[in-house]
PQR file of N, CA, C, O and H, with PARSE charges and radii, in Angstrom:
ATOM      1  N   MET A   1      11.965   3.174   2.422 -0.4000 1.5000
ATOM      2  CA  MET A   1      10.642   2.723   2.072 -0.0000 2.0000
ATOM      3  C   MET A   1       9.653   3.824   2.454  0.5500 1.7000
ATOM      4  O   MET A   1       9.692   4.343   3.570 -0.5500 1.4000
ATOM      5  N   ASN A   2       8.773   4.173   1.522 -0.4000 1.5000
ATOM      6  CA  ASN A   2       7.769   5.209   1.755 -0.0000 2.0000
ATOM      7  C   ASN A   2       6.379   4.668   1.458  0.5500 1.7000
ATOM      8  O   ASN A   2       6.220   3.684   0.735 -0.5500 1.4000
ATOM      9  H   ASN A   2       8.742   3.751   0.616  0.4000 1.0000
ATOM     10  N   LYS A   3       5.381   5.323   2.024 -0.4000 1.5000
ATOM     11  CA  LYS A   3       3.997   4.943   1.757 -0.0000 2.0000
ATOM     12  C   LYS A   3       3.736   5.047   0.257  0.5500 1.7000
ATOM     13  O   LYS A   3       4.073   6.051  -0.370 -0.5500 1.4000
ATOM     14  H   LYS A   3       5.510   6.123   2.611  0.4000 1.0000
ATOM     15  N   GLY A   4       3.136   4.006  -0.314 -0.4000 1.5000
ATOM     16  CA  GLY A   4       2.824   3.989  -1.740 -0.0000 2.0000
ATOM     17  C   GLY A   4       3.867   3.302  -2.598  0.5500 1.7000
ATOM     18  O   GLY A   4       3.627   3.066  -3.782 -0.5500 1.4000
ATOM     19  H   GLY A   4       2.862   3.190   0.195  0.4000 1.0000
ATOM     20  N   ASP A   5       5.025   2.971  -2.027 -0.4000 1.5000
ATOM     21  CA  ASP A   5       6.062   2.283  -2.797 -0.0000 2.0000
ATOM     22  C   ASP A   5       5.581   0.898  -3.202  0.5500 1.7000
ATOM     23  O   ASP A   5       4.902   0.219  -2.432 -0.5500 1.4000
ATOM     24  H   ASP A   5       5.220   3.163  -1.065  0.4000 1.0000
ATOM     25  N   LEU A   6       5.936   0.481  -4.413 -0.4000 1.5000
ATOM     26  CA  LEU A   6       5.671  -0.866  -4.916 -0.0000 2.0000
ATOM     27  C   LEU A   6       7.003  -1.559  -5.120  0.5500 1.7000
ATOM     28  O   LEU A   6       7.954  -0.954  -5.614 -0.5500 1.4000
ATOM     29  H   LEU A   6       6.487   1.033  -5.039  0.4000 1.0000
ATOM     30  N   PHE A   7       7.076  -2.826  -4.741 -0.4000 1.5000
ATOM     31  CA  PHE A   7       8.273  -3.612  -5.017 -0.0000 2.0000
ATOM     32  C   PHE A   7       7.880  -5.063  -5.192  0.5500 1.7000
ATOM     33  O   PHE A   7       6.805  -5.481  -4.761 -0.5500 1.4000
ATOM     34  H   PHE A   7       6.304  -3.318  -4.339  0.4000 1.0000
ATOM     35  N   SER A   8       8.750  -5.829  -5.825 -0.4000 1.5000
ATOM     36  CA  SER A   8       8.471  -7.245  -6.086 -0.0000 2.0000
ATOM     37  C   SER A   8       9.386  -8.105  -5.229  0.5500 1.7000
ATOM     38  O   SER A   8      10.559  -7.786  -5.034 -0.5500 1.4000
ATOM     39  H   SER A   8       9.623  -5.489  -6.175  0.4000 1.0000
ATOM     40  N   ILE A   9       8.834  -9.196  -4.722 -0.4000 1.5000
ATOM     41  CA  ILE A   9       9.598 -10.152  -3.930 -0.0000 2.0000
ATOM     42  C   ILE A   9       9.258 -11.553  -4.402  0.5500 1.7000
ATOM     43  O   ILE A   9       8.203 -11.777  -4.995 -0.5500 1.4000
ATOM     44  H   ILE A   9       7.881  -9.455  -4.880  0.4000 1.0000
ATOM     45  N   TYR A  10      10.145 -12.487  -4.142 -0.4000 1.5000
ATOM     46  CA  TYR A  10       9.870 -13.894  -4.397 -0.0000 2.0000
ATOM     47  C   TYR A  10       9.547 -14.554  -3.071  0.5500 1.7000
ATOM     48  O   TYR A  10      10.344 -14.504  -2.134 -0.5500 1.4000
ATOM     49  H   TYR A  10      11.002 -12.305  -3.660  0.4000 1.0000
ATOM     50  N   LEU A  11       8.377 -15.175  -2.993 -0.4000 1.5000
ATOM     51  CA  LEU A  11       7.950 -15.878  -1.794 -0.0000 2.0000
ATOM     52  C   LEU A  11       7.573 -17.287  -2.204  0.5500 1.7000
ATOM     53  O   LEU A  11       6.635 -17.473  -2.980 -0.5500 1.4000
ATOM     54  H   LEU A  11       7.730 -15.216  -3.754  0.4000 1.0000
ATOM     55  N   ASP A  12       8.279 -18.277  -1.703 -0.4000 1.5000
ATOM     56  CA  ASP A  12       8.067 -19.677  -2.084 -0.0000 2.0000
ATOM     57  C   ASP A  12       8.147 -19.858  -3.589  0.5500 1.7000
ATOM     58  O   ASP A  12       7.378 -20.627  -4.165 -0.5500 1.4000
ATOM     59  H   ASP A  12       9.041 -18.126  -1.073  0.4000 1.0000
ATOM     60  N   GLY A  13       9.079 -19.150  -4.234 -0.4000 1.5000
ATOM     61  CA  GLY A  13       9.293 -19.294  -5.672 -0.0000 2.0000
ATOM     62  C   GLY A  13       8.302 -18.564  -6.544  0.5500 1.7000
ATOM     63  O   GLY A  13       8.354 -18.692  -7.767 -0.5500 1.4000
ATOM     64  H   GLY A  13       9.704 -18.525  -3.766  0.4000 1.0000
ATOM     65  N   VAL A  14       7.393 -17.794  -5.950 -0.4000 1.5000
ATOM     66  CA  VAL A  14       6.386 -17.050  -6.703 -0.0000 2.0000
ATOM     67  C   VAL A  14       6.666 -15.559  -6.554  0.5500 1.7000
ATOM     68  O   VAL A  14       6.830 -15.063  -5.440 -0.5500 1.4000
ATOM     69  H   VAL A  14       7.351 -17.690  -4.956  0.4000 1.0000
ATOM     70  N   MET A  15       6.722 -14.833  -7.697 -0.4000 1.5000
ATOM     71  CA  MET A  15       6.952 -13.394  -7.626 -0.0000 2.0000
ATOM     72  C   MET A  15       5.654 -12.691  -7.241  0.5500 1.7000
ATOM     73  O   MET A  15       4.602 -12.936  -7.831 -0.5500 1.4000
ATOM     74  H   MET A  15       6.589 -15.236  -8.603  0.4000 1.0000
ATOM     75  N   MET A  16       5.745 -11.812  -6.240 -0.4000 1.5000
ATOM     76  CA  MET A  16       4.583 -11.064  -5.764 -0.0000 2.0000
ATOM     77  C   MET A  16       4.921  -9.583  -5.735  0.5500 1.7000
ATOM     78  O   MET A  16       6.048  -9.204  -5.414 -0.5500 1.4000
ATOM     79  H   MET A  16       6.599 -11.613  -5.761  0.4000 1.0000
ATOM     80  N   THR A  17       3.946  -8.746  -6.071 -0.4000 1.5000
ATOM     81  CA  THR A  17       4.100  -7.306  -5.964 -0.0000 2.0000
ATOM     82  C   THR A  17       3.512  -6.869  -4.636  0.5500 1.7000
ATOM     83  O   THR A  17       2.398  -7.256  -4.285 -0.5500 1.4000
ATOM     84  H   THR A  17       3.031  -9.054  -6.332  0.4000 1.0000
ATOM     85  N   VAL A  18       4.264  -6.061  -3.898 -0.4000 1.5000
ATOM     86  CA  VAL A  18       3.860  -5.603  -2.563 -0.0000 2.0000
ATOM     87  C   VAL A  18       3.796  -4.081  -2.569  0.5500 1.7000
ATOM     88  O   VAL A  18       4.649  -3.418  -3.158 -0.5500 1.4000
ATOM     89  H   VAL A  18       5.169  -5.747  -4.183  0.4000 1.0000
ATOM     90  N   CYS A  19       2.775  -3.531  -1.907 -0.4000 1.5000
ATOM     91  CA  CYS A  19       2.612  -2.087  -1.774 -0.0000 2.0000
ATOM     92  C   CYS A  19       2.683  -1.718  -0.292  0.5500 1.7000
ATOM     93  O   CYS A  19       2.084  -2.378   0.556 -0.5500 1.4000
ATOM     94  H   CYS A  19       2.082  -4.070  -1.428  0.4000 1.0000
ATOM     95  N   VAL A  20       3.428  -0.650   0.001 -0.4000 1.5000
ATOM     96  CA  VAL A  20       3.525  -0.154   1.375 -0.0000 2.0000
ATOM     97  C   VAL A  20       2.313   0.738   1.644  0.5500 1.7000
ATOM     98  O   VAL A  20       2.143   1.769   0.992 -0.5500 1.4000
ATOM     99  H   VAL A  20       3.916  -0.114  -0.689  0.4000 1.0000
ATOM    100  N   LEU A  21       1.475   0.347   2.599 -0.4000 1.5000
ATOM    101  CA  LEU A  21       0.273   1.117   2.930 -0.0000 2.0000
ATOM    102  C   LEU A  21       0.511   2.144   4.026  0.5500 1.7000
ATOM    103  O   LEU A  21      -0.112   3.206   4.028 -0.5500 1.4000
ATOM    104  H   LEU A  21       1.613  -0.490   3.129  0.4000 1.0000
ATOM    105  N   GLY A  22       1.395   1.841   4.945 -0.4000 1.5000
ATOM    106  CA  GLY A  22       1.634   2.776   6.033 -0.0000 2.0000
ATOM    107  C   GLY A  22       2.576   2.187   7.066  0.5500 1.7000
ATOM    108  O   GLY A  22       3.141   1.110   6.871 -0.5500 1.4000
ATOM    109  H   GLY A  22       1.901   0.979   4.943  0.4000 1.0000
ATOM    110  N   PHE A  23       2.738   2.909   8.171 -0.4000 1.5000
ATOM    111  CA  PHE A  23       3.636   2.516   9.245 -0.0000 2.0000
ATOM    112  C   PHE A  23       2.985   2.811  10.593  0.5500 1.7000
ATOM    113  O   PHE A  23       2.105   3.666  10.702 -0.5500 1.4000
ATOM    114  H   PHE A  23       2.280   3.783   8.329  0.4000 1.0000
ATOM    115  N   TYR A  24       3.433   2.092  11.611 -0.4000 1.5000
ATOM    116  CA  TYR A  24       3.015   2.393  12.980 -0.0000 2.0000
ATOM    117  C   TYR A  24       4.074   1.862  13.931  0.5500 1.7000
ATOM    118  O   TYR A  24       4.896   1.029  13.548 -0.5500 1.4000
ATOM    119  H   TYR A  24       4.147   1.398  11.522  0.4000 1.0000
ATOM    120  N   SER A  25       4.059   2.335  15.159 -0.4000 1.5000
ATOM    121  CA  SER A  25       4.974   1.846  16.187 -0.0000 2.0000
ATOM    122  C   SER A  25       4.248   0.822  17.036  0.5500 1.7000
ATOM    123  O   SER A  25       3.143   1.071  17.518 -0.5500 1.4000
ATOM    124  H   SER A  25       3.392   3.012  15.470  0.4000 1.0000
ATOM    125  N   GLU A  26       4.875  -0.332  17.216 -0.4000 1.5000
ATOM    126  CA  GLU A  26       4.299  -1.392  18.024 -0.0000 2.0000
ATOM    127  C   GLU A  26       4.200  -0.898  19.461  0.5500 1.7000
ATOM    128  O   GLU A  26       5.156  -0.340  19.999 -0.5500 1.4000
ATOM    129  H   GLU A  26       5.772  -0.535  16.825  0.4000 1.0000
ATOM    130  N   GLU A  27       3.052  -1.104  20.074 -0.4000 1.5000
ATOM    131  CA  GLU A  27       2.734  -0.513  21.368 -0.0000 2.0000
ATOM    132  C   GLU A  27       3.711  -0.891  22.478  0.5500 1.7000
ATOM    133  O   GLU A  27       4.128  -0.025  23.247 -0.5500 1.4000
ATOM    134  H   GLU A  27       2.275  -1.558  19.637  0.4000 1.0000
ATOM    135  N   TYR A  28       4.082  -2.162  22.577 -0.4000 1.5000
ATOM    136  CA  TYR A  28       4.874  -2.604  23.717 -0.0000 2.0000
ATOM    137  C   TYR A  28       6.377  -2.479  23.490  0.5500 1.7000
ATOM    138  O   TYR A  28       7.111  -2.105  24.404 -0.5500 1.4000
ATOM    139  H   TYR A  28       3.743  -2.865  21.952  0.4000 1.0000
ATOM    140  N   SER A  29       6.839  -2.788  22.285 -0.4000 1.5000
ATOM    141  CA  SER A  29       8.284  -2.753  22.027 -0.0000 2.0000
ATOM    142  C   SER A  29       8.750  -1.434  21.432  0.5500 1.7000
ATOM    143  O   SER A  29       9.934  -1.103  21.506 -0.5500 1.4000
ATOM    144  H   SER A  29       6.243  -3.092  21.542  0.4000 1.0000
ATOM    145  N   GLY A  30       7.821  -0.671  20.837 -0.4000 1.5000
ATOM    146  CA  GLY A  30       8.186   0.575  20.179 -0.0000 2.0000
ATOM    147  C   GLY A  30       8.799   0.369  18.804  0.5500 1.7000
ATOM    148  O   GLY A  30       9.199   1.329  18.144 -0.5500 1.4000
ATOM    149  H   GLY A  30       6.860  -0.940  20.777  0.4000 1.0000
ATOM    150  N   GLU A  31       8.872  -0.890  18.373 -0.4000 1.5000
ATOM    151  CA  GLU A  31       9.453  -1.206  17.067 -0.0000 2.0000
ATOM    152  C   GLU A  31       8.563  -0.657  15.955  0.5500 1.7000
ATOM    153  O   GLU A  31       7.339  -0.770  16.026 -0.5500 1.4000
ATOM    154  H   GLU A  31       8.547  -1.669  18.909  0.4000 1.0000
ATOM    155  N   GLU A  32       9.177  -0.058  14.918 -0.4000 1.5000
ATOM    156  CA  GLU A  32       8.400   0.474  13.804 -0.0000 2.0000
ATOM    157  C   GLU A  32       7.989  -0.678  12.888  0.5500 1.7000
ATOM    158  O   GLU A  32       8.820  -1.495  12.493 -0.5500 1.4000
ATOM    159  H   GLU A  32      10.171   0.034  14.860  0.4000 1.0000
ATOM    160  N   MET A  33       6.709  -0.733  12.558 -0.4000 1.5000
ATOM    161  CA  MET A  33       6.151  -1.802  11.738 -0.0000 2.0000
ATOM    162  C   MET A  33       5.621  -1.213  10.433  0.5500 1.7000
ATOM    163  O   MET A  33       5.193  -0.059  10.395 -0.5500 1.4000
ATOM    164  H   MET A  33       6.033  -0.069  12.879  0.4000 1.0000
ATOM    165  N   ALA A  34       5.651  -2.003   9.376 -0.4000 1.5000
ATOM    166  CA  ALA A  34       5.117  -1.581   8.082 -0.0000 2.0000
ATOM    167  C   ALA A  34       3.830  -2.350   7.805  0.5500 1.7000
ATOM    168  O   ALA A  34       3.742  -3.541   8.102 -0.5500 1.4000
ATOM    169  H   ALA A  34       5.998  -2.940   9.407  0.4000 1.0000
ATOM    170  N   ILE A  35       2.838  -1.676   7.239 -0.4000 1.5000
ATOM    171  CA  ILE A  35       1.592  -2.311   6.809 -0.0000 2.0000
ATOM    172  C   ILE A  35       1.718  -2.506   5.308  0.5500 1.7000
ATOM    173  O   ILE A  35       1.860  -1.535   4.566 -0.5500 1.4000
ATOM    174  H   ILE A  35       2.910  -0.709   6.998  0.4000 1.0000
ATOM    175  N   LEU A  36       1.666  -3.761   4.850 -0.4000 1.5000
ATOM    176  CA  LEU A  36       1.884  -4.101   3.452 -0.0000 2.0000
ATOM    177  C   LEU A  36       0.645  -4.747   2.850  0.5500 1.7000
ATOM    178  O   LEU A  36      -0.164  -5.345   3.559 -0.5500 1.4000
ATOM    179  H   LEU A  36       1.550  -4.551   5.453  0.4000 1.0000
ATOM    180  N   ALA A  37       0.507  -4.620   1.537 -0.4000 1.5000
ATOM    181  CA  ALA A  37      -0.571  -5.293   0.812 -0.0000 2.0000
ATOM    182  C   ALA A  37       0.038  -6.007  -0.380  0.5500 1.7000
ATOM    183  O   ALA A  37       0.888  -5.450  -1.075 -0.5500 1.4000
ATOM    184  H   ALA A  37       1.164  -4.135   0.960  0.4000 1.0000
ATOM    185  N   ILE A  38      -0.387  -7.228  -0.618 -0.4000 1.5000
ATOM    186  CA  ILE A  38       0.043  -7.964  -1.805 -0.0000 2.0000
ATOM    187  C   ILE A  38      -0.902  -7.610  -2.937  0.5500 1.7000
ATOM    188  O   ILE A  38      -2.122  -7.715  -2.806 -0.5500 1.4000
ATOM    189  H   ILE A  38      -1.078  -7.681  -0.054  0.4000 1.0000
ATOM    190  N   VAL A  39      -0.317  -7.186  -4.058 -0.4000 1.5000
ATOM    191  CA  VAL A  39      -1.100  -6.725  -5.204 -0.0000 2.0000
ATOM    192  C   VAL A  39      -1.003  -7.760  -6.311  0.5500 1.7000
ATOM    193  O   VAL A  39       0.096  -8.172  -6.682 -0.5500 1.4000
ATOM    194  H   VAL A  39       0.673  -7.101  -4.165  0.4000 1.0000
ATOM    195  N   SER A  40      -2.134  -8.181  -6.837 -0.4000 1.5000
ATOM    196  CA  SER A  40      -2.164  -9.112  -7.960 -0.0000 2.0000
ATOM    197  C   SER A  40      -1.931  -8.336  -9.250  0.5500 1.7000
ATOM    198  O   SER A  40      -2.647  -7.375  -9.533 -0.5500 1.4000
ATOM    199  H   SER A  40      -3.027  -7.846  -6.536  0.4000 1.0000
ATOM    200  N   GLN A  41      -0.942  -8.741 -10.032 -0.4000 1.5000
ATOM    201  CA  GLN A  41      -0.643  -8.060 -11.290 -0.0000 2.0000
ATOM    202  C   GLN A  41      -1.847  -8.075 -12.226  0.5500 1.7000
ATOM    203  O   GLN A  41      -2.056  -7.121 -12.975 -0.5500 1.4000
ATOM    204  H   GLN A  41      -0.360  -9.522  -9.802  0.4000 1.0000
ATOM    205  N   GLU A  42      -2.639  -9.139 -12.194 -0.4000 1.5000
ATOM    206  CA  GLU A  42      -3.806  -9.245 -13.078 -0.0000 2.0000
ATOM    207  C   GLU A  42      -4.900  -8.244 -12.708  0.5500 1.7000
ATOM    208  O   GLU A  42      -5.691  -7.845 -13.562 -0.5500 1.4000
ATOM    209  H   GLU A  42      -2.470  -9.914 -11.586  0.4000 1.0000
ATOM    210  N   ASN A  43      -4.948  -7.840 -11.446 -0.4000 1.5000
ATOM    211  CA  ASN A  43      -6.001  -6.941 -10.977 -0.0000 2.0000
ATOM    212  C   ASN A  43      -5.537  -5.508 -10.769  0.5500 1.7000
ATOM    213  O   ASN A  43      -6.320  -4.660 -10.340 -0.5500 1.4000
ATOM    214  H   ASN A  43      -4.305  -8.164 -10.752  0.4000 1.0000
ATOM    215  N   MET A  44      -4.266  -5.225 -11.068 -0.4000 1.5000
ATOM    216  CA  MET A  44      -3.745  -3.880 -10.850 -0.0000 2.0000
ATOM    217  C   MET A  44      -4.341  -2.918 -11.880  0.5500 1.7000
ATOM    218  O   MET A  44      -4.365  -3.200 -13.078 -0.5500 1.4000
ATOM    219  H   MET A  44      -3.630  -5.913 -11.416  0.4000 1.0000
ATOM    220  N   VAL A  45      -4.814  -1.792 -11.387 -0.4000 1.5000
ATOM    221  CA  VAL A  45      -5.434  -0.779 -12.242 -0.0000 2.0000
ATOM    222  C   VAL A  45      -4.689   0.534 -12.043  0.5500 1.7000
ATOM    223  O   VAL A  45      -4.406   0.925 -10.911 -0.5500 1.4000
ATOM    224  H   VAL A  45      -4.795  -1.563 -10.414  0.4000 1.0000
ATOM    225  N   HIS A  46      -4.374   1.210 -13.133 -0.4000 1.5000
ATOM    226  CA  HIS A  46      -3.740   2.524 -13.076 -0.0000 2.0000
ATOM    227  C   HIS A  46      -4.777   3.545 -13.523  0.5500 1.7000
ATOM    228  O   HIS A  46      -5.371   3.402 -14.591 -0.5500 1.4000
ATOM    229  H   HIS A  46      -4.604   0.893 -14.053  0.4000 1.0000
ATOM    230  N   MET A  47      -4.996   4.572 -12.710 -0.4000 1.5000
ATOM    231  CA  MET A  47      -5.967   5.603 -13.072 -0.0000 2.0000
ATOM    232  C   MET A  47      -5.502   6.956 -12.561  0.5500 1.7000
ATOM    233  O   MET A  47      -4.777   7.034 -11.569 -0.5500 1.4000
ATOM    234  H   MET A  47      -4.514   4.688 -11.842  0.4000 1.0000
ATOM    235  N   PRO A  48      -5.920   8.033 -13.242 -0.5600 1.5000
ATOM    236  CA  PRO A  48      -5.523   9.376 -12.815  0.2800 2.0000
ATOM    237  C   PRO A  48      -6.084   9.708 -11.429  0.5500 1.7000
ATOM    238  O   PRO A  48      -7.173   9.266 -11.063 -0.5500 1.4000
ATOM    239  N   LEU A  49      -5.322  10.493 -10.669 -0.4000 1.5000
ATOM    240  CA  LEU A  49      -5.731  10.902  -9.333 -0.0000 2.0000
ATOM    241  C   LEU A  49      -7.071  11.639  -9.365  0.5500 1.7000
ATOM    242  O   LEU A  49      -7.878  11.492  -8.447 -0.5500 1.4000
ATOM    243  H   LEU A  49      -4.438  10.853 -10.966  0.4000 1.0000
ATOM    244  N   GLU A  50      -7.310  12.419 -10.400 -0.4000 1.5000
ATOM    245  CA  GLU A  50      -8.570  13.166 -10.499 -0.0000 2.0000
ATOM    246  C   GLU A  50      -9.777  12.221 -10.511  0.5500 1.7000
ATOM    247  O   GLU A  50     -10.825  12.542  -9.950 -0.5500 1.4000
ATOM    248  H   GLU A  50      -6.655  12.538 -11.146  0.4000 1.0000
ATOM    249  N   ASP A  51      -9.627  11.058 -11.149 -0.4000 1.5000
ATOM    250  CA  ASP A  51     -10.716  10.078 -11.175 -0.0000 2.0000
ATOM    251  C   ASP A  51     -10.986   9.512  -9.783  0.5500 1.7000
ATOM    252  O   ASP A  51     -12.137   9.260  -9.428 -0.5500 1.4000
ATOM    253  H   ASP A  51      -8.776  10.797 -11.604  0.4000 1.0000
ATOM    254  N   LEU A  52      -9.937   9.312  -8.998 -0.4000 1.5000
ATOM    255  CA  LEU A  52     -10.110   8.810  -7.635 -0.0000 2.0000
ATOM    256  C   LEU A  52     -10.780   9.842  -6.739  0.5500 1.7000
ATOM    257  O   LEU A  52     -11.583   9.489  -5.876 -0.5500 1.4000
ATOM    258  H   LEU A  52      -9.001   9.516  -9.287  0.4000 1.0000
ATOM    259  N   GLU A  53     -10.452  11.122  -6.941 -0.4000 1.5000
ATOM    260  CA  GLU A  53     -11.035  12.176  -6.115 -0.0000 2.0000
ATOM    261  C   GLU A  53     -12.549  12.265  -6.300  0.5500 1.7000
ATOM    262  O   GLU A  53     -13.261  12.688  -5.389 -0.5500 1.4000
ATOM    263  H   GLU A  53      -9.799  11.409  -7.642  0.4000 1.0000
ATOM    264  N   VAL A  54     -13.037  11.874  -7.459 -0.4000 1.5000
ATOM    265  CA  VAL A  54     -14.484  11.846  -7.690 -0.0000 2.0000
ATOM    266  C   VAL A  54     -15.118  10.751  -6.828  0.5500 1.7000
ATOM    267  O   VAL A  54     -16.198  10.941  -6.269 -0.5500 1.4000
ATOM    268  H   VAL A  54     -12.459  11.531  -8.200  0.4000 1.0000
ATOM    269  N   LEU A  55     -14.438   9.602  -6.726 -0.4000 1.5000
ATOM    270  CA  LEU A  55     -14.971   8.484  -5.938 -0.0000 2.0000
ATOM    271  C   LEU A  55     -14.816   8.697  -4.435  0.5500 1.7000
ATOM    272  O   LEU A  55     -15.679   8.289  -3.658 -0.5500 1.4000
ATOM    273  H   LEU A  55     -13.560   9.447  -7.180  0.4000 1.0000
ATOM    274  N   PHE A  56     -13.708   9.341  -4.018 -0.4000 1.5000
ATOM    275  CA  PHE A  56     -13.414   9.537  -2.607 -0.0000 2.0000
ATOM    276  C   PHE A  56     -13.158  11.018  -2.347  0.5500 1.7000
ATOM    277  O   PHE A  56     -12.007  11.454  -2.382 -0.5500 1.4000
ATOM    278  H   PHE A  56     -13.007   9.672  -4.649  0.4000 1.0000
ATOM    279  N   PRO A  57     -14.185  11.783  -2.094 -0.5600 1.5000
ATOM    280  CA  PRO A  57     -14.011  13.227  -1.849  0.2800 2.0000
ATOM    281  C   PRO A  57     -13.055  13.479  -0.681  0.5500 1.7000
ATOM    282  O   PRO A  57     -13.069  12.744   0.307 -0.5500 1.4000
ATOM    283  N   LYS A  58     -12.231  14.512  -0.796 -0.4000 1.5000
ATOM    284  CA  LYS A  58     -11.217  14.827   0.222 -0.0000 2.0000
ATOM    285  C   LYS A  58     -11.844  15.116   1.586  0.5500 1.7000
ATOM    286  O   LYS A  58     -11.242  14.793   2.611 -0.5500 1.4000
ATOM    287  H   LYS A  58     -12.219  15.108  -1.598  0.4000 1.0000
ATOM    288  N   ARG A  59     -13.009  15.702   1.625 -0.4000 1.5000
ATOM    289  CA  ARG A  59     -13.583  16.088   2.909 -0.0000 2.0000
ATOM    290  C   ARG A  59     -14.017  14.892   3.748  0.5500 1.7000
ATOM    291  O   ARG A  59     -14.236  15.037   4.950 -0.5500 1.4000
ATOM    292  H   ARG A  59     -13.498  15.964   0.793  0.4000 1.0000
ATOM    293  N   ARG A  60     -14.146  13.705   3.139 -0.4000 1.5000
ATOM    294  CA  ARG A  60     -14.604  12.539   3.875 -0.0000 2.0000
ATOM    295  C   ARG A  60     -13.466  11.662   4.382  0.5500 1.7000
ATOM    296  O   ARG A  60     -13.653  10.886   5.318 -0.5500 1.4000
ATOM    297  H   ARG A  60     -13.968  13.586   2.162  0.4000 1.0000
ATOM    298  N   PHE A  61     -12.286  11.778   3.771 -0.4000 1.5000
ATOM    299  CA  PHE A  61     -11.174  10.911   4.138 -0.0000 2.0000
ATOM    300  C   PHE A  61      -9.944  11.744   4.430  0.5500 1.7000
ATOM    301  O   PHE A  61      -9.598  12.650   3.672 -0.5500 1.4000
ATOM    302  H   PHE A  61     -12.134  12.409   3.010  0.4000 1.0000
ATOM    303  N   ILE A  62      -9.288  11.431   5.535 -0.4000 1.5000
ATOM    304  CA  ILE A  62      -8.064  12.137   5.909 -0.0000 2.0000
ATOM    305  C   ILE A  62      -6.967  11.108   6.064  0.5500 1.7000
ATOM    306  O   ILE A  62      -7.166  10.076   6.704 -0.5500 1.4000
ATOM    307  H   ILE A  62      -9.569  10.696   6.151  0.4000 1.0000
ATOM    308  N   ASN A  63      -5.803  11.382   5.479 -0.4000 1.5000
ATOM    309  CA  ASN A  63      -4.676  10.464   5.572 -0.0000 2.0000
ATOM    310  C   ASN A  63      -3.851  10.817   6.775  0.5500 1.7000
ATOM    311  O   ASN A  63      -2.843  10.165   7.045 -0.5500 1.4000
ATOM    312  H   ASN A  63      -5.641  12.220   4.959  0.4000 1.0000
TER
END
């Protein structure tokens, strides 16, 4: 699993699309945790990276 991966799961009989946002280590146990987001298929937008760079300049955000 990598940051940015999309996959579908069934939760309570409903198919959901999930995106991996990132990872971190839990402070006390050291266990690696994943940060996930549920994506609505109706609201998913595909756009070129160049269009995003106009909205979010590289100098203001660091990954």
